[in-house]
N, C-alpha and C positions, 0 to 999 in steps of 0.2 A: 779621461782615461789615458794612461801613459803610452798606450800603443795605438792611439787614434792616428791613422795615417794622414787623414786630410789635415789634421791640426798641425802635424810635424812639417808637411809641405807648406802649409801657409805660414807657419812661423819661420821657416827657411826663406821664403820669399819676402816677408816683412823685414827680416833682418838685413836681407840684401838691399832692399830699398832704402833702408835708413843707414846704409853703409856699415853695418856691424857684420862684417864679412866672416870673421872667424865663427860667430854664433851661427850665421847662415850655413857655412860649411859643416858645422856639427850637425845641425838639423838634417841637412841633405844626406850626410853620410849615415846617419842613423836610420832614416827612411830607406835608403838604398840597401843597408845592411839587413834590415828586417825582410824586405822583399827577397833579397838574395837567399836568406835562411829559409823562408817559406817555400821558395822555388826549389831549393836544393833538397828539402826534406818535407814534402807535401803531406806526408803521413803524420807530422808533428804539428800540423796546423792548428789543432785544438789543444796544444800543450799549454802550459802554465802562462806563457807569454800572451796567448790569445783567448784563454778560457773565459775571461770576463767581458770579452768584446765579441759580439755576434754579427757585427757589421763592420764595413771598412777595414777588413782584415788584410794583412800584407799579400796573401795568396790571391786576392781579388784584384790587385792592381794590374791594369792592362800594360801591354808592351809599350803602347804610345806614352802612357803616364810615366812609366819606368825610364824610358829613353829621354823623355823632356826633363825629369828629375836629374838625370845624369848630365844633361847639357847645362842645366841651371847650376849644378854643383861645379862643373868646369868653369863656368862664367864667374862664379863666386871665388873660386880659387885664383883665377886670373886677376880679378879685382883686388884680392888680398894682396897678391904679389905686387900689383901696381901701386897700391896704397903704401906698402912698405918701401918701395923704391922712390916714392915721392916725399917720404918723410924725412 
């Protein structure tokens, strides 16, 4: 499912581990965007974006998970910058 939150986070982590930082950043940003959208409009949780997925919804992400993903995004961005400077 395209909105499977754990898969997005795991893809971001895998991309970061294999030093594909741009892909990692894209996955982390997508994850964070879905959580932000769900938190800003909780009444739309069952909208078209989430209708087919009844588990692992963006609205169900804990604050700790969210903050960890934001830190991992920041780390991936730093790694992207460092890789660009070393090239």
